N, C-alpha and C positions, 0 to 999 in steps of 0.2 A: 327296204322295205320298213318305212319307218312304223314304231311302236307306239301303240296309242295309251294313253293311261286314262280309265276311269276314273272320274270324280264327282262328288255331290257339290252342290251351291247354294248357299242361303244368301239370299236378296234382300235390302231393306230390312236389316235386322233390330227393328224397334218393334217394342209392344203397339199394338193399333188402338188407338183409341176410339175408334167409332166402335167397335166391339166389347168396349170396355173391359177387357180381359188384361188388368192389369193387378200387380202384389199391392196396391192400395186399396182395391175395391172391385167388387164385381156385380151384373148386372146380369139378371135372368133374361136369356135369350126370347126373342120373338118367335111364333111358332115357324116362320121362314123368314130369310133374308132374301128371299128372291117373290116379291109379289106379283112379277110380271112372268113369271111361268106359270103357264096355265095347266091344270090337272087333266085337260082333255085330251089325251093322246089317241091316233089314229087306228083304230083296230085293225085296219087295212094294209097298215105299214110293214114292211118284213123286219122292223127292229121293234114292234110293238113290244112282244112279251118280255124283251131286255129292258125295255125303258121304261116299262111297269115295275119291273124288279127294281131297277135302282130308284126309282122313286118311292118305292116303299121301304127297302132295304138303306138307302143312304140319305134322299133328301127328306123324307117324312119322319127318319129315328136321329139321324145325327146332323140335320139341318146343313147337309152337304149337296152342294151340284157336281155330280159324276159325269165330266165330259170327255166323250171319247170320238166326237165327231169333231176333226180339226179346226178352229176358229183362228183365222190369220191373227186376228185381233188381239187374241190372248197369247200369240207367240212372240219369240224374237225374233225381228226379220232379217237379223244379221245371220242368221243359219237357213239353209235348206231345207226343209223338215217335211216328212211326209205323215199322214195320219195313220192311225193303227188299224190294222185289219179287225173286222167285226169278231171273228171267232176268238183272236186272242185278248181284244178287249174285253169280249166275255169272261174267259179264263181269268184276267188277271182283276177283274171287279168282284169275284167271287172268291179269288185267293187272299187279295187284299182284306177283304171283311175278315177271311177265316184267320190270317195270319197277324192280322194288327187290331180291328176294331174286335173281334170275337173274343181276341187275348185280353185287352184290356176289362172287356165286359167281365172275363172269367176270374181276373185278378180283384177287380174293384167290386164284384158283386152287383153291378150298374151300367148301362150304358152313359150315364151322364157324365162321366169323366170324358169320355173322348167328345160328346157332344159338346161340352163347355170349351174343351180347351182343344179340339182337334180343327183341322182346316175345313173351311168353308168351301173348297173348291179341290175337287183332284182330277186331274187331267191327264191323258194318256194321248203320246207323241210315239208313231210308229217306227221313225227312225233316231239315232242320236245327235247331239249336238255336234258336230267335230271343229276343233279349233285346230287347224294344220300348223299353225305356227308355234304353240306351245306342244303339239302330241299330246292332245289331252282330249276326252270324250265327255260330256256332260250327261249322267244318267241320271240325275233328278236334282228340281229345284225346289227351295221352299223361299214363298215370297211373302214377305209383311206379315209371317203368319196368320194368313189368311189362304194361301193357295201352295198346294204341292204338286208338281208335273214328275212324272215318272213317263222317260225316254226310251228309245230303242226297244218298244215294246213289240216288235215284228219279228227280232231275231230271239223271243224268248221261245222255250221249249217246255210246255206246262207239264211233263212228266218229270223234267231233272230238276227235281225238291232242293238238290244242294246248289246248282246252276241258277235257280229261281232264290233261293236264299241270300246269295252272293251278291246278285242283279237288282232283286226287287225288295225283297224283305229287309234286307239290310236298308236299303234307301228308304222306305216306310219308317223306319224304327230311327235313323237317322235326321232325316226330317220332322220327323215328330219332336225328337229333343230339341232341335233348333225354335222350334214353335214353344215350345215349353219354356226353355230358355229365354226367350225374349220377352215372357211375362215374368218370370223370377230368374235372377241374375246366376249364371255361374258362379261357384263357392271362388271366394278369393283365394281360399288356399290351393285350388287345382289352377288358377290363373298364376301364380307364383312358380309353380314346379318347374316349369320347363323354359322358364325366360331364357332368353338367348340363344335357344337351340333350335327355334322355329325358322324355316325359308319358304316364304310367302311367293318367292320369284323360282326357285329351282327344286323345288320339293319331288316333283316327278321324277328327278334325277336321282333321287336317293334311293340305296339299295332297301329293300324291306328289312333283310337281317339287320343292317346299320341303325334303322331306327327302331327296330325292336330292342336291341342294345343301349339306345337313349331313352328307352321307356315311352315309346311311341306304339300305338297299334299296328298302324299303316303308315307310308308316306305321305297320305294325305294329310293324316291327323297332324303329321309335323308342319302343316303348312302355317296354321295360326291356332291361337287360345281356342276359339269357339269350334272350329273344325276338330280338334283334339279332343274337346267335350264330347262333341256329338258321335264322332268315330268310336270313342272309349265305348260309352253307353251303347251305341249299336250294335259294336262287337262282340260286348258282352253279352249282350240278349243272342245273336244269331250265331256266333261261333260254336261248333261242336267241341267237343270235350277233345277230341282228338287233335282238331284245330289249334285250340287254346293250349295243349302238350308240345305241338312244334312251334308254337310263338313263344312259349316259356323259354324252350332251349335257345332259340336264337337270341330271345333278349339276356340270356348268361354268357353270351359267346363275345369274345374280342374278336375284331374285324382289322385286317390290314388292307392297304390299296398297292396298285402298282400306277396309279396317277396322282395328279394333282388335286385334291378336292376343291382347291380355290381357283382352277382355269376356268375361264369363260367357257370352254368346250368340253362337256363332260361325257360325250358320246361314249368314249373308249375306256371308260373309269371302271376298272372291276374290283371288287371284294372278295376278299378270302379269311377265313375263319381257322384254317390249318397250314401247316407249312414241312416239308420234310426234306432233307438234306440228299443232295445227287451225289450218284456214286458212294452213298453211305459215310459220306467224309463230314462229321460236325464238328471239325476242327477248324474248317475254313468259313466264315461268314457268307461269303459269296456264293457257296453251294446251296444257301436256302432257297426253297422254292415254294412259292405258295400255291394252295388249291382250294377246290369250292368245296362246303360241307358235303354235298351230294354224293361226292366219290369215296365221302367217309363212313366207314362204321367202327363202332365201337367195340371192344373185346370185353369179357367179362372179368376182367382185371383191372378194368378203367383205363387200358390204353387204348390206342388206336390205330387203324391201318387204312391204307389208301386202298380201297376197292379198285380191282383191275388194273392196277399199277405196281408192277414187281422190281424186286432188287436185281442189280445186275452184279455179275462178278468184277473184281478189279483188273484189269490190263486182259492180255492175252486168255484164249480159252484153247486147251489142246485136249486131246483124247489121250488117258492113259490105258497102255496096249495092254495091262495086265489084267486090271478089272474092268476094262470097257466103258470107264465113266469119262466124263471130262470135268475138269478140274481149272479154277482161275488161275492167276498168278501167287496168290495167297496162297493154294492151293485147297480152296472152298470148294464144294461140289457143285457143278453147274449143268445146265442142260446144253446141248449143242448150239442154242442160242445166245448162250451166256448169261441167263437166268439164273440167281442161285436157288438152290434146291434145298428142301429140309430134309428128316430123315426117312420121311416118307414119298421122296421123291416129287414132292410138289414143290411149286414155286413160291417163294414167300414174299407175303405182300410189301410195300415199302410202309415202315413206322411214319407216323405224322405225330404231329404234336399241335395242341390247341395255342393259336394265337392270344398273347397276353390282352385283356381288357384294359384298354389305356385312357378310354374316353372318361372317366372320371364319374359315370352315372352306373348305379345299379338298378339296369334293367328291370330285373324281375320285380326289385322292392320298388321302385316307382310305378309300373304297372297296376300294382296291388294298390299301391297308396291311391291313383287315379281312379280304379275300381270301387274302393271304397269312399271315396269322395262321392262318387255319381251313387253309389248304392245309401248311402246318408241322405244325400240331396232329394233323391226322388222321398225316400221315407218324410223325411223333416217338411219339406217343403209342398208334396203332393200327397201324402199318406197311401204312398205305392210301396211296397215291396219290389224292386228293381229283381231280385233273385225270382221271386215269382212269375214275373213277366219272363224271363230266361227259361223256367221250368216249363210254361205252359207253353214258348214257342218250340223248344227243343223236342217235347212230347209231340208236338203236331210234326215237327219234321221227322221224327224216326218212324210214327206211323203211317206218313204219306204215302199213299200208292194210287194205281190207277184207278183202283175202286173210290176212294177219296174224294181223287179228280172229279170223277163222273156222278158222285152224289152231291157234289158241290154244284157241277152244272146244272142237274136235275132241278135243283132251288127255283132256276128263272123257266124253267119249262112245266112246272108241276104247279101251275096258278091255273 
């Protein structure tokens, strides 16, 4: 079964002069950029309440057209796409406002920031855009600073807050970062940090732990500078503390591979960050065997063991008739299957050793530098504290439950 990698795309990455949103000057927005859209809604339509709520909470406030009824002219005809279901469109509409627009209003104290710099169109698509040739799935698009598209909406579970965070809230903040850096450039210092380490063609084949060690937050971030910047900002905002803790651990690891990274076929390439010696023989380097981290646990003394894998005795195992115990050829006590036992009669886990980090990059320091540059860019260019945005998002994530969702839903019907 082919494995697909989700990613977010930014198209037509230029500041759009028609909206006058450039660093050289700004122009007040008109009341609406959708003069042909009538305010008259059919009260007998089964979508009337939702359409009325969208007008009052998106178009009238943020000058934004929220499109949930699939329009072929607004989609890429190279993909076979489905419309979003009404129930999921309604849930994502209230959630997008709650986790994106309301967050910036809370942080800036006004709706004007998102009204001025946010997208003019937010479109929902029910299915993902799948590219079977590259094994990738597009989950979001930012086009020309005007339009943001959120895809595979029909797969969302509105009560799975961390799934929503990964697939949608992250995408929203990623795409908004793209819109912002189309107006004010990515810091030059950021653009120079990882030169020579991007892979625009095979990023989806890169192991997440390996790219963390190289100073990227995700494999997609390692595809190019613009995605690196947007991914760094979005992940800093949306990843939880425990998720960041895991990422920091992987960023400080060394990695080994049992394949050729330069090979055109990377489908069988495996990455490891620990190793042990077969037959407990460290004198022969050919006995070195690599293992993945999820089988490894740390001891209190800073050493590591290979969980669920145990040391075997040397040579043959024989039963001692005097004490009824089993011993290997060297006289080490074992069980009848030949596994070495400790003084309490328990099997001894295999000792493992971290792979030396030889990539020439301090992954932790690199990520910290990138986050600081993102933080300074938001503060200096936009007057927005990135830490405050993160704090607001994390607070909403932690307090989200079924009652929160129901309260958000009632906004549509309580009109």
